[in-house]
Rosetta silent file (secondary structure, phi, psi, omega in degrees, C-alpha in Angstrom):
SEQUENCE: MEEPEKAYGYSSQIPTGKGNSTGTILASVIILVYDRKDFIDEAINSVICQRGIDLNKIEIIIVSNTKLNQNTHVSKYIYTQDRRLGPKIKLGMDNAHSDIILFLEDDDLFECNKLRTVLPLFNSDANIAYIHNAYQQFSEKPPALKTGVEDFGDSYYEILDLSAIEKMNYYEFCRIYWAWSGNLSSIVIRRQFIESELVQNIGVTPDTVIPLIAMLTGKKLLNIKRPLTYLRIHNKNTTSILHRADIAKMALQEVTFTKKLVGTNNSNIRRIVDSMMIKRMIANRIFTFSDPMKNPLNLIYFLIYEFNSHLLKEDLSKFVKILFSKKNGIRDHFSLIIDTERK
SCORE:     score description
SCORE:     0.000 S_00000001
   1 L     0.000  128.570 -178.265   13.656   18.051   10.132 S_00000001
   2 L   -69.123  141.421  179.046   16.129   19.528    7.685 S_00000001
   3 L   -61.856  128.819 -176.681   15.077   19.565    4.079 S_00000001
   4 H   -61.356  -34.211  179.530   16.859   16.637    2.379 S_00000001
   5 H   -64.996  -37.173  179.712   17.667   18.651   -0.709 S_00000001
   6 H   -75.903  -32.085 -177.062   19.414   21.243    1.446 S_00000001
   7 H   -75.481  -39.878 -171.815   21.110   18.624    3.589 S_00000001
   8 H  -123.357  -20.746 -170.928   22.452   16.404    0.828 S_00000001
   9 L    67.487 -168.647  174.286   21.613   17.857   -2.544 S_00000001
  10 L  -117.019   75.557 -177.920   21.179   15.421   -5.407 S_00000001
  11 L   -87.283 -175.992 -179.151   24.749   14.160   -5.780 S_00000001
  12 L   -78.217   -9.447  179.295   25.968   10.960   -7.392 S_00000001
  13 L  -129.981  138.168  171.912   25.960    9.186   -4.017 S_00000001
  14 L   -82.645  130.878  177.148   23.287    8.888   -1.345 S_00000001
  15 L   -62.730  146.754 -175.291   24.795    9.530    2.130 S_00000001
  16 L   -69.302  -30.852  177.527   24.822    6.434    4.317 S_00000001
  17 L    68.130 -172.078 -176.877   23.065    8.155    7.217 S_00000001
  18 L  -115.241   -3.322 -172.355   22.496    6.637   10.642 S_00000001
  19 L   -89.204   -9.837 -174.896   19.240    4.766   10.179 S_00000001
  20 L   -84.623  145.599 -178.592   20.471    1.685    8.323 S_00000001
  21 L   -78.434  -15.661  175.634   21.079   -1.601   10.101 S_00000001
  22 L  -131.384  161.137 -179.344   24.154   -2.307    7.937 S_00000001
  23 L   -90.713   -4.181 -174.333   26.842   -0.088    6.521 S_00000001
  24 L  -109.092  -43.913 -178.762   26.769   -1.595    3.033 S_00000001
  25 L   -95.147  116.041 -178.911   23.167   -2.042    1.914 S_00000001
  26 L   -80.792  -34.177 -176.892   21.284    1.261    1.840 S_00000001
  27 E  -155.962  149.412  176.590   17.939   -0.131    0.738 S_00000001
  28 E  -115.019  123.153  176.882   16.250   -3.412   -0.115 S_00000001
  29 E  -100.261  117.248 -179.790   13.797   -3.507   -3.011 S_00000001
  30 E  -102.300  112.510  178.454   11.363   -6.407   -2.666 S_00000001
  31 E   -96.019  124.255 -175.656    9.697   -7.298   -5.977 S_00000001
  32 E  -105.103  119.442 -175.409    6.540   -9.358   -5.486 S_00000001
  33 E  -106.692  130.795 -176.038    5.565  -11.627   -8.390 S_00000001
  34 L  -123.369   99.784  168.103    2.013  -12.911   -8.709 S_00000001
  35 L    57.075   24.003 -177.266    1.256  -15.747  -11.153 S_00000001
  36 L  -158.813  158.355  178.147    2.919  -14.119  -14.163 S_00000001
  37 L  -121.007   -2.024 -168.173    6.220  -13.453  -15.958 S_00000001
  38 L   -59.069  -37.540 -167.250    5.033  -10.821  -18.416 S_00000001
  39 L  -114.939   -1.532 -168.658    6.318   -7.686  -16.702 S_00000001
  40 H   -62.648  -38.008  179.854    9.165   -8.745  -14.394 S_00000001
  41 H   -62.690  -39.943  178.100   12.011   -7.609  -16.687 S_00000001
  42 H   -65.458  -39.039  178.571   10.528   -4.133  -16.924 S_00000001
  43 H   -62.094  -46.695  178.782   10.151   -3.991  -13.134 S_00000001
  44 H   -61.747  -43.774 -179.332   13.806   -4.955  -12.594 S_00000001
  45 H   -61.371  -32.151 -179.999   14.960   -2.441  -15.212 S_00000001
  46 H   -71.082  -20.442  175.427   13.076    0.321  -13.415 S_00000001
  47 H   -83.566  -45.245 -176.680   15.163   -0.396  -10.304 S_00000001
  48 H   -75.638   -8.531  175.621   18.550   -0.610  -12.019 S_00000001
  49 L   -84.562   -1.486 -174.679   17.818    2.620  -13.928 S_00000001
  50 L   -57.476  135.854 -175.065   17.854    4.580  -10.661 S_00000001
  51 L   -97.895  150.269  169.982   19.900    7.775  -10.900 S_00000001
  52 L    73.063   19.898  178.864   22.323    9.316   -8.447 S_00000001
  53 L  -136.444  161.724  174.122   22.908    6.225   -6.306 S_00000001
  54 L   -89.901  107.492 -176.268   25.430    3.413   -6.027 S_00000001
  55 H   -65.028  -18.129  176.140   23.513    0.359   -7.246 S_00000001
  56 H   -68.115  -15.985  179.981   26.021   -1.884   -5.459 S_00000001
  57 H  -103.052   11.018  176.850   24.423   -0.682   -2.225 S_00000001
  58 E  -118.270  125.012  177.350   20.890   -1.559   -3.335 S_00000001
  59 E  -103.932  143.120  176.979   19.727   -5.170   -3.145 S_00000001
  60 E  -112.516  121.762  177.834   16.870   -6.573   -5.212 S_00000001
  61 E  -116.054  127.190  178.039   14.950   -9.484   -3.703 S_00000001
  62 E  -108.540  126.740  174.865   12.286  -11.248   -5.764 S_00000001
  63 E  -115.333  119.554 -170.633    9.575  -13.265   -4.019 S_00000001
  64 E  -138.833  150.413  172.352    7.533  -15.264   -6.503 S_00000001
  65 L  -105.588   15.518  174.739    5.063  -18.124   -6.682 S_00000001
  66 L  -140.959  144.968 -177.353    6.128  -18.891  -10.248 S_00000001
  67 L   -68.448  140.649 -176.156    9.559  -19.827  -11.637 S_00000001
  68 L  -127.727  158.181  171.129   11.452  -17.023  -13.372 S_00000001
  69 L   -71.401  142.313 -177.721   14.516  -16.635  -15.556 S_00000001
  70 L   -72.415  141.368  176.516   17.547  -15.537  -13.533 S_00000001
  71 L  -123.544  130.366 -174.155   18.670  -11.909  -13.748 S_00000001
  72 L   -65.668  -18.655  179.889   22.201  -10.977  -12.676 S_00000001
  73 L   -81.576  -10.706 -177.675   20.971   -7.769  -11.046 S_00000001
  74 L   -87.833  127.252 -178.585   18.795   -9.707   -8.572 S_00000001
  75 L   -73.549  -37.227 -176.178   20.458  -10.405   -5.215 S_00000001
  76 E  -155.844  137.883  171.570   18.129  -13.229   -4.213 S_00000001
  77 E  -106.527  132.780  176.537   15.188  -15.227   -5.555 S_00000001
  78 E  -124.099  123.544 -179.108   12.714  -16.663   -3.063 S_00000001
  79 E  -108.473  140.290 -179.987   10.069  -19.088   -4.294 S_00000001
  80 L  -144.704  151.493  174.943    6.881  -19.925   -2.450 S_00000001
  81 L   -85.407   -9.379 -178.958    3.647  -21.718   -3.256 S_00000001
  82 L   -78.376  123.031 -177.893    1.728  -19.080   -1.330 S_00000001
  83 L   -86.961  -12.018 -174.765    0.074  -16.635   -3.724 S_00000001
  84 L   -73.053  148.226 -178.062   -0.888  -14.113   -1.045 S_00000001
  85 H   -69.602  -43.777 -175.504    0.946  -10.809   -0.822 S_00000001
  86 H   -55.662  -53.482  177.513    1.347  -10.716    2.971 S_00000001
  87 H   -60.197  -34.024  176.677    3.367  -13.950    3.315 S_00000001
  88 H   -66.106  -41.076  177.932    5.501  -12.893    0.341 S_00000001
  89 H   -60.771  -43.411  179.793    6.210   -9.546    1.998 S_00000001
  90 H   -61.212  -44.699  178.559    7.260  -11.327    5.190 S_00000001
  91 H   -59.183  -43.389  179.882    9.640  -13.611    3.286 S_00000001
  92 H   -65.739  -45.953 -179.514   11.199  -10.619    1.555 S_00000001
  93 H   -63.665  -40.312 -178.322   11.540   -8.558    4.731 S_00000001
  94 H   -68.330  -20.211  179.793   13.034  -11.468    6.687 S_00000001
  95 H  -103.832    0.898 -178.382   15.710  -11.914    4.016 S_00000001
  96 L   -80.406  150.944 -179.254   16.496   -8.225    3.516 S_00000001
  97 L  -107.053    2.840  179.360   19.778   -6.702    4.720 S_00000001
  98 L  -118.377  155.345  175.097   18.606   -3.100    5.007 S_00000001
  99 L   -78.656  -21.619 -179.166   16.334   -1.327    7.414 S_00000001
 100 E   -96.622  118.988 -175.108   14.781    0.590    4.504 S_00000001
 101 E  -116.686  124.078  172.593   12.364   -1.579    2.510 S_00000001
 102 E  -108.917  138.605  177.775   10.811   -0.608   -0.822 S_00000001
 103 E  -105.342  142.219  176.261    8.025   -2.700   -2.330 S_00000001
 104 E  -143.759  114.776  174.039    7.480   -3.151   -6.051 S_00000001
 105 E   -74.701  147.167 -168.096    4.753   -5.327   -7.537 S_00000001
 106 L   -61.536  -21.150 -178.971    5.933   -7.083  -10.678 S_00000001
 107 L   -95.020    0.834 -179.878    3.565   -5.205  -12.987 S_00000001
 108 L  -105.692  174.462 -178.947    4.555   -1.727  -11.717 S_00000001
 109 E  -136.875  148.888  169.736    7.616    0.467  -12.297 S_00000001
 110 E   -89.527  141.168  167.834    9.769    2.866  -10.279 S_00000001
 111 L   -72.052  147.335 -167.750   10.439    6.343  -11.644 S_00000001
 112 L   -68.298   -9.791  177.767   14.215    6.738  -12.058 S_00000001
 113 L  -107.638   12.403 -174.507   14.590    9.287   -9.253 S_00000001
 114 H   -62.694  -51.544 -174.743   12.628    7.368   -6.613 S_00000001
 115 H   -63.542  -41.841 -178.609   15.522    6.066   -4.528 S_00000001
 116 H   -78.475   -2.890  171.192   17.441    9.328   -4.418 S_00000001
 117 H   -91.880  -46.544 -174.054   14.254   11.067   -3.378 S_00000001
 118 H   -81.832  -34.024 -175.701   13.153    8.762   -0.542 S_00000001
 119 H   -63.691  -43.328  176.969   16.516    7.687    0.915 S_00000001
 120 H   -62.152  -29.923  177.548   17.662   11.170    2.014 S_00000001
 121 H   -64.700  -47.010  177.018   14.311   11.614    3.761 S_00000001
 122 H   -62.789  -41.736 -176.872   14.853    8.473    5.818 S_00000001
 123 H   -69.327  -24.103 -177.520   18.471    9.391    6.486 S_00000001
 124 H   -83.024  -13.519 -178.373   17.554   12.869    7.689 S_00000001
 125 L  -153.288  112.856 -177.472   15.198   11.617   10.447 S_00000001
 126 L   -71.519   -7.367 -179.211   15.464    8.268   12.255 S_00000001
 127 L   -95.664    5.816  175.694   11.821    8.584   13.419 S_00000001
 128 E   -81.498  123.220 -179.393   10.327    8.220    9.943 S_00000001
 129 E  -102.420  -22.356 -166.802    8.552    4.847    9.727 S_00000001
 130 E  -155.180  135.906  172.445    6.677    5.129    6.426 S_00000001
 131 E  -130.871  135.990  174.804    6.781    7.018    3.143 S_00000001
 132 E  -124.685  136.768  177.840    4.135    6.971    0.429 S_00000001
 133 E  -117.249  156.831  175.514    4.570    8.651   -2.938 S_00000001
 134 E   -65.856  160.764 -179.352    2.114    9.685   -5.620 S_00000001
 135 E  -139.034  160.252  179.337    1.827    7.458   -8.687 S_00000001
 136 E  -119.455  132.379 -179.214    0.905    7.698  -12.344 S_00000001
 137 E   -86.343  148.973  171.396   -1.250    5.096  -14.097 S_00000001
 138 E  -148.742  166.586 -176.903   -0.505    3.607  -17.488 S_00000001
 139 L  -120.686  -89.445 -170.258   -1.879    0.700  -19.509 S_00000001
 140 L   -78.631  -48.025 -173.834   -0.298   -0.817  -22.585 S_00000001
 141 L  -106.220  126.748  177.682    2.943    1.092  -23.117 S_00000001
 142 L   -61.382  141.940  178.263    5.300    1.906  -20.228 S_00000001
 143 L   -69.507  158.205  175.440    5.965    5.639  -19.905 S_00000001
 144 L   -70.040  120.106 -177.820    9.387    7.003  -20.702 S_00000001
 145 L   -71.954  135.016 -176.935   11.237    6.948  -17.383 S_00000001
 146 L   -72.217  148.367  177.983   12.624   10.334  -16.419 S_00000001
 147 L  -118.028  -17.968 -179.908   16.369   10.811  -16.110 S_00000001
 148 L   -88.952  173.394  177.434   16.612   14.396  -14.931 S_00000001
 149 L  -112.658  124.477 -179.849   15.998   15.848  -11.498 S_00000001
 150 L   -98.488  143.790  179.167   13.147   18.291  -11.121 S_00000001
 151 L   -89.472  109.678 -179.322   13.070   20.960   -8.436 S_00000001
 152 L   -97.983    8.352  178.536    9.842   20.576   -6.489 S_00000001
 153 L    72.687 -162.084 -174.006   10.762   23.210   -3.908 S_00000001
 154 L   -92.051    0.592 -173.628   10.365   22.840   -0.159 S_00000001
 155 L  -124.299   34.965 -178.074    6.778   21.546   -0.113 S_00000001
 156 L   -85.153   -2.684  175.567    6.899   18.376   -2.192 S_00000001
 157 E  -141.225  161.592  177.924    6.058   16.228    0.827 S_00000001
 158 E  -123.031  152.843 -178.931    3.825   16.327    3.915 S_00000001
 159 E  -117.519  143.700 -178.751    4.475   14.951    7.416 S_00000001
 160 E  -144.691  146.250  170.827    1.985   13.214    9.714 S_00000001
 161 L  -143.503  177.374 -173.213    2.120   11.471   13.082 S_00000001
 162 H   -63.512  -36.275  179.928   -0.349    9.938   15.540 S_00000001
 163 H   -63.993  -36.596  177.106   -0.760   13.112   17.582 S_00000001
 164 H   -69.274  -38.051  178.850   -1.830   15.004   14.439 S_00000001
 165 H   -61.361  -41.793 -177.379   -4.259   12.207   13.520 S_00000001
 166 H   -64.596  -23.348 -179.022   -5.901   12.412   16.948 S_00000001
 167 H   -89.189  -11.410 -176.569   -6.623   16.125   16.430 S_00000001
 168 L   -81.248  152.597  166.847   -8.280   15.688   13.022 S_00000001
 169 L   -78.977  162.912 -170.365  -11.960   15.318   12.388 S_00000001
 170 H   -61.678  -39.630 -174.424  -12.897   12.017   10.788 S_00000001
 171 H   -73.402  -32.230  172.986  -13.559   13.323    7.274 S_00000001
 172 H   -65.735  -40.761  178.948  -10.237   15.154    7.136 S_00000001
 173 H   -65.321  -39.649  176.742   -8.545   11.933    8.228 S_00000001
 174 H   -56.670  -46.954 -179.271  -10.404    9.969    5.508 S_00000001
 175 H   -59.609  -45.248 -178.627   -9.084   12.332    2.869 S_00000001
 176 H   -68.620  -44.713 -177.285   -5.530   12.011    4.152 S_00000001
 177 H   -58.519  -47.405 -176.793   -5.662    8.249    4.687 S_00000001
 178 H   -71.208  -23.076  175.257   -6.814    7.456    1.158 S_00000001
 179 H   -79.416  -28.025 -174.901   -4.199    9.849   -0.273 S_00000001
 180 L   -99.245    7.400  179.349   -1.428    8.322    1.863 S_00000001
 181 L  -132.687  179.977  179.502   -2.298    4.667    1.183 S_00000001
 182 L    89.182  142.777 -179.371   -2.981    2.480   -1.824 S_00000001
 183 L    64.903   94.245 -178.095   -0.602    0.987   -4.406 S_00000001
 184 H   -54.933  -32.150 -178.596    1.977   -1.156   -2.589 S_00000001
 185 H   -70.640   -7.236  176.336    4.642   -0.044   -5.073 S_00000001
 186 H   -97.747    2.520 -172.810    4.331    3.488   -3.674 S_00000001
 187 E  -106.244  134.251  174.211    5.146    2.398   -0.106 S_00000001
 188 E  -129.516  136.616 -176.975    8.549    2.495    1.606 S_00000001
 189 E  -131.076  159.943  168.321    9.008    1.506    5.262 S_00000001
 190 E   -98.418  117.846 -169.422   11.622    1.391    7.991 S_00000001
 191 L   -62.623  -31.093 -175.884   11.688   -2.242    9.061 S_00000001
 192 L   -64.986  -19.431 -178.993   12.561   -1.640   12.723 S_00000001
 193 L  -100.517  -20.165 -174.494    9.139   -0.039   13.261 S_00000001
 194 L  -124.113  105.434 -173.708    6.942   -2.343   11.141 S_00000001
 195 L   -76.218  139.056 -179.572    7.238   -6.043   11.963 S_00000001
 196 H   -65.357  -27.564  179.932    6.961   -8.583    9.175 S_00000001
 197 H   -62.918  -30.825  178.778    4.851  -10.843   11.430 S_00000001
 198 H   -73.957  -38.041 -175.123    2.038   -8.285   11.337 S_00000001
 199 H   -73.395  -28.167 -173.803    2.110   -7.920    7.570 S_00000001
 200 L   -63.178  -20.101  179.966    2.031  -11.654    6.820 S_00000001
 201 L   -83.523   -2.334 -177.182   -1.657  -11.857    7.794 S_00000001
 202 L  -104.023   98.925 -171.187   -2.653   -9.391    5.079 S_00000001
 203 L   -80.493  -36.255 -167.894   -3.148  -11.464    1.961 S_00000001
 204 L  -113.471  -43.120 -172.010   -4.738   -9.146   -0.582 S_00000001
 205 L  -126.737   61.165  177.835   -4.537   -5.460    0.335 S_00000001
 206 H   -63.924  -21.577 -179.608   -1.414   -4.732    2.416 S_00000001
 207 H   -67.618  -16.907  176.123   -1.300   -1.265    0.855 S_00000001
 208 H   -97.471  -17.201 -176.160   -4.317   -0.283    2.997 S_00000001
 209 H   -98.715  -39.012 -179.003   -3.108   -1.941    6.211 S_00000001
 210 H   -55.637  -43.340  177.292    0.620   -1.087    6.323 S_00000001
 211 H   -61.566  -34.155  177.171   -0.105    2.651    6.678 S_00000001
 212 H   -65.936  -42.504  176.953   -2.416    1.904    9.624 S_00000001
 213 H   -60.678  -42.503  179.577    0.324   -0.155   11.278 S_00000001
 214 H   -62.834  -40.487  179.323    2.744    2.715   10.667 S_00000001
 215 H   -61.687  -39.162 -176.420    0.334    5.229   12.221 S_00000001
 216 H   -74.130  -11.677  175.875    0.004    3.124   15.363 S_00000001
 217 L   -71.095  -20.042 -175.895    3.789    3.120   15.884 S_00000001
 218 L    81.820   -0.079  179.527    3.574    6.772   16.883 S_00000001
 219 L   -88.535 -178.030 -175.134    6.408    7.546   14.446 S_00000001
 220 E   -86.544  145.212  172.532    6.345    9.910   11.475 S_00000001
 221 E  -119.842  143.660  177.779    4.725    9.229    8.118 S_00000001
 222 E  -123.682  144.147  173.807    5.510   11.171    4.945 S_00000001
 223 E  -122.241  118.547  179.586    3.518   11.582    1.761 S_00000001
 224 E   -92.626  123.193 -176.201    5.452   12.672   -1.334 S_00000001
 225 E   -74.881  -15.571 -176.923    3.241   14.556   -3.770 S_00000001
 226 E   -82.363  134.017  178.227    5.545   13.815   -6.672 S_00000001
 227 E   -68.563  117.365  178.785    4.777   10.689   -8.793 S_00000001
 228 E  -120.397    6.025  179.915    7.624    8.232   -8.207 S_00000001
 229 E  -138.369  143.487  174.271    5.784    5.056   -9.216 S_00000001
 230 E  -109.399  121.205 -177.665    4.035    3.938  -12.387 S_00000001
 231 E   -99.736  118.176 -178.379    0.959    1.770  -11.774 S_00000001
 232 E   -84.565  131.198  177.160    0.080   -0.558  -14.636 S_00000001
 233 L  -104.186  120.833  179.886   -3.638   -1.114  -15.313 S_00000001
 234 L  -155.785  176.867 -172.323   -4.504   -4.470  -16.881 S_00000001
 235 L   -78.728    1.513  176.100   -6.988   -7.328  -16.497 S_00000001
 236 L  -111.638   10.577  176.818   -4.848   -9.181  -13.947 S_00000001
 237 L   -57.983  150.304  174.045   -4.593   -6.319  -11.464 S_00000001
 238 H   -58.619  -36.739  179.846   -5.376   -7.130   -7.828 S_00000001
 239 H   -64.444  -26.450  176.838   -8.106   -4.511   -8.043 S_00000001
 240 H   -78.459  -43.659 -176.680   -9.674   -6.540  -10.861 S_00000001
 241 H   -75.955   -8.507  173.548   -9.459   -9.929   -9.154 S_00000001
 242 L   -61.127  -18.198  179.001  -11.030   -8.451   -6.009 S_00000001
 243 L   -82.910    5.549  172.889  -14.283   -9.080   -7.867 S_00000001
 244 L   -90.498  146.295 -174.540  -13.727  -12.819   -7.481 S_00000001
 245 H   -62.070  -42.249 -177.739  -15.555  -14.535   -4.658 S_00000001
 246 H   -66.937  -36.905  179.350  -12.466  -16.177   -3.120 S_00000001
 247 H   -71.459  -39.593  178.002  -10.501  -12.931   -3.135 S_00000001
 248 H   -61.104  -39.057  178.790  -13.447  -10.977   -1.713 S_00000001
 249 H   -65.887  -42.344  179.490  -13.675  -13.505    1.121 S_00000001
 250 H   -63.821  -40.728  178.937   -9.948  -13.232    1.825 S_00000001
 251 H   -62.613  -36.663  177.200  -10.177   -9.418    1.875 S_00000001
 252 H   -66.818  -41.716  179.599  -12.983   -9.666    4.453 S_00000001
 253 H   -62.967  -39.887 -176.859  -10.916  -11.982    6.639 S_00000001
 254 H   -74.095  -30.455  176.620   -7.914   -9.682    6.616 S_00000001
 255 H   -73.105  -26.626  172.751   -9.901   -6.592    7.557 S_00000001
 256 H   -64.066  -42.530  174.853  -11.275   -8.618   10.491 S_00000001
 257 H   -62.289  -42.594 -178.885   -7.646   -9.180   11.550 S_00000001
 258 H   -62.042  -38.349  179.429   -6.926   -5.475   11.033 S_00000001
 259 H   -62.711  -40.142  177.323   -9.822   -4.520   13.284 S_00000001
 260 H   -67.071  -37.963 -179.700   -8.361   -6.646   16.093 S_00000001
 261 H   -64.808  -43.560 -177.912   -4.930   -5.141   15.476 S_00000001
 262 H   -70.897  -40.700 -178.683   -6.206   -1.567   15.638 S_00000001
 263 L    62.776 -137.296 -178.419   -8.397   -2.128   18.702 S_00000001
 264 L  -118.735   25.930 -174.200   -9.709    1.077   20.259 S_00000001
 265 L   -66.353  -35.305 -175.903   -6.451    3.026   20.283 S_00000001
 266 L  -146.037  127.236 -173.803   -7.603    5.823   17.990 S_00000001
 267 H   -65.625  -38.738 -179.923  -11.162    6.692   17.003 S_00000001
 268 H   -65.122  -44.736  179.700  -10.280    7.901   13.494 S_00000001
 269 H   -65.842  -40.464  179.718   -8.290    4.765   12.677 S_00000001
 270 H   -62.777  -41.122 -178.615  -10.998    2.560   14.172 S_00000001
 271 H   -69.062  -35.202  178.971  -13.694    4.230   12.086 S_00000001
 272 H   -67.496  -35.886  177.281  -11.750    3.886    8.852 S_00000001
 273 H   -69.385  -38.632  175.724  -11.352    0.155    9.547 S_00000001
 274 H   -59.397  -41.039  178.759  -15.093   -0.118   10.323 S_00000001
 275 H   -64.936  -40.811  176.550  -15.803    1.487    6.948 S_00000001
 276 H   -63.115  -38.962  179.146  -13.458   -0.993    5.243 S_00000001
 277 H   -60.872  -46.882 -179.108  -15.227   -3.836    7.064 S_00000001
 278 H   -62.309  -45.458 -178.582  -18.639   -2.750    5.775 S_00000001
 279 H   -60.969  -41.304 -176.241  -17.397   -2.341    2.227 S_00000001
 280 H   -77.147  -27.340  172.986  -15.799   -5.784    2.173 S_00000001
 281 H   -66.508  -39.848  176.699  -18.841   -7.451    3.708 S_00000001
 282 H   -64.449  -46.069 -179.891  -20.881   -5.958    0.893 S_00000001
 283 H   -60.914  -41.968 -179.249  -18.284   -7.068   -1.667 S_00000001
 284 H   -61.289  -37.884  178.589  -18.217  -10.569   -0.210 S_00000001
 285 H   -70.853  -42.981 -178.199  -21.986  -10.813   -0.607 S_00000001
 286 H   -59.217  -50.866 -167.144  -21.988   -9.422   -4.144 S_00000001
 287 L   -90.411    9.891  170.137  -19.303  -11.642   -5.574 S_00000001
 288 L   -82.445   -9.508  177.153  -20.494  -14.920   -4.061 S_00000001
 289 L   -92.806  143.017  179.694  -23.043  -14.964   -6.889 S_00000001
 290 L   -63.026  -37.397  176.053  -21.996  -16.284  -10.309 S_00000001
 291 L  -136.385   83.951 -171.982  -23.650  -13.293  -11.952 S_00000001
 292 H   -61.181  -26.953 -175.278  -24.346  -10.750   -9.196 S_00000001
 293 H   -76.783   -6.380  175.676  -25.893   -8.179  -11.517 S_00000001
 294 H   -76.368  -17.238  178.569  -28.843  -10.493  -12.274 S_00000001
 295 L   -99.458  113.877 -177.116  -30.065   -9.820   -8.757 S_00000001
 296 H   -56.152  -34.669  179.605  -31.406   -6.219   -8.458 S_00000001
 297 H   -63.024  -37.624  179.879  -30.556   -6.151   -4.759 S_00000001
 298 H   -69.877  -24.714  173.872  -26.940   -6.890   -5.548 S_00000001
 299 H   -63.583  -39.396  176.663  -26.886   -3.939   -7.924 S_00000001
 300 H   -64.418  -44.892  176.534  -27.674   -1.772   -4.882 S_00000001
 301 H   -55.071  -46.134 -175.638  -24.904   -3.519   -2.949 S_00000001
 302 H   -63.290  -41.900  179.586  -22.515   -2.880   -5.819 S_00000001
 303 H   -62.214  -41.734  177.933  -23.351    0.817   -6.007 S_00000001
 304 H   -66.500  -40.545  178.353  -22.711    1.237   -2.284 S_00000001
 305 H   -56.943  -48.719 -179.094  -19.494   -0.771   -2.613 S_00000001
 306 H   -70.810  -33.992 -176.031  -18.202    1.528   -5.356 S_00000001
 307 H   -71.569  -27.232 -173.521  -19.525    4.665   -3.645 S_00000001
 308 H   -58.310  -36.669 -177.324  -17.761    3.924   -0.368 S_00000001
 309 L   -63.896  -24.378 -177.072  -14.331    4.921   -1.650 S_00000001
 310 L  -107.635   11.036 -172.742  -15.567    8.426   -2.329 S_00000001
 311 L   -87.440   95.735  179.802  -17.751    8.786    0.739 S_00000001
 312 L  -111.915  -24.257 -176.419  -16.328   11.717    2.716 S_00000001
 313 L   -85.691  -21.639 -178.786  -19.438   13.735    3.558 S_00000001
 314 L  -131.163  142.711  172.487  -21.364   10.892    5.189 S_00000001
 315 L   -72.796  131.591 -172.193  -20.338    8.031    7.414 S_00000001
 316 H   -59.994  -40.694 -177.244  -21.054    4.833    5.450 S_00000001
 317 H   -63.524  -39.823  177.353  -22.772    2.977    8.275 S_00000001
 318 H   -65.196  -39.739  179.346  -25.215    5.870    8.793 S_00000001
 319 H   -59.731  -45.511  179.824  -25.775    6.026    5.041 S_00000001
 320 H   -61.821  -45.093 -177.640  -26.672    2.322    4.925 S_00000001
 321 H   -63.161  -43.295 -178.938  -29.052    2.618    7.897 S_00000001
 322 H   -67.021  -44.264 -175.283  -30.852    5.644    6.476 S_00000001
 323 H   -61.900  -34.709 -173.221  -31.088    4.210    2.958 S_00000001
 324 H  -113.080   11.745 -174.730  -32.676    0.956    4.085 S_00000001
 325 L   -67.024  -26.408 -175.749  -34.544    1.962    7.251 S_00000001
 326 L   -99.933    0.456 -178.351  -37.965    1.922    5.553 S_00000001
 327 L  -118.647   93.673 -173.233  -37.539   -1.297    3.596 S_00000001
 328 H   -59.011  -41.172 -178.525  -37.678   -4.191    6.017 S_00000001
 329 H   -61.640  -46.425  179.585  -36.861   -6.854    3.448 S_00000001
 330 H   -69.746  -38.501 -178.736  -33.752   -5.052    2.218 S_00000001
 331 H   -60.449  -35.880  179.611  -32.830   -3.968    5.736 S_00000001
 332 H   -61.678  -32.951  179.026  -32.731   -7.610    6.857 S_00000001
 333 H   -66.418  -25.236 -177.778  -30.029   -8.284    4.296 S_00000001
 334 L   -97.695    4.312 -175.409  -27.939   -5.592    5.962 S_00000001
 335 H   -60.189  -40.779 -179.687  -28.532   -6.726    9.564 S_00000001
 336 H   -64.595  -42.634  179.362  -25.183   -8.490    9.765 S_00000001
 337 H   -61.705  -47.363 -177.039  -23.344   -5.459    8.425 S_00000001
 338 H   -67.385  -41.839  178.900  -25.045   -3.060   10.820 S_00000001
 339 H   -61.935  -38.446  179.307  -24.597   -5.345   13.814 S_00000001
 340 H   -65.250  -40.223 -179.628  -20.906   -5.674   13.029 S_00000001
 341 H   -64.911  -29.687 -178.384  -20.495   -1.909   12.850 S_00000001
 342 H   -72.677  -25.388 -173.160  -22.068   -1.525   16.305 S_00000001
 343 L   -71.392    0.000    0.000  -19.557   -3.824   18.000 S_00000001
């Protein structure tokens, strides 16, 4: 694949390429609004600040479960009573006019060079199904959005496909998967390879499932090492509300769906989903209590829950079995988790 910088440079126009389903709309940005109006103007501004592109060829679609003030830069508003991310994503994708779909959660921001970085990559290879970029966290004050173009050389992104995944050992794949997933606002997809019907079943954490769907297409995935998204940290983040019992239950249900979707096609992908299943079963148990930390056993659950994200040297299911093998009372609490992992 030719380097996009060498193929197109960073001119004032993005080339139309051959991968788009229409000749007019180059990309569709789907902004997903969740129960709030606080940040939406900043999110929209981060899209219209994009450099080096014709904004007339970029459509902005907002899918929200709360009424918003109209913005002239938004192509379409879609309102739904469904608060889940998956159904909102499906609504946005089904109403989009481009094959290239960018997601932006209402509390996050795009860096001003995001579109002119990702679009040439898609245009240079019709077999790219998924791109993920690095992101930078911020809290109270939005960072100053960059306006210049930085030269990152020829190695600012990595390429992956299913054949490469099959050759990896599991721990190498874990490292790559967690680096290439997470933060929905960092994900860009080609719609012809990733069906909206699959995504609609993922209510809480589509950022962990969409990359798995992309891997199973057999097409190429790219990871851009350069931060092109700003992730806002606040007390209404999805990662914060995951500690609610209803959200924890929903997350468990969706990973059950993901396990059926993945099947037995690839051992590395299957094992990563098994690990997600165990973590969410633990989370579901922890957060069904009004004050989980009053129960010492739940403190152990919580530690394993938090530890799982960083567990690369040991397989989590083996870790659980070893840790509790000599304590029958505690082991009984984990019987459901262990039995599920065996299936």
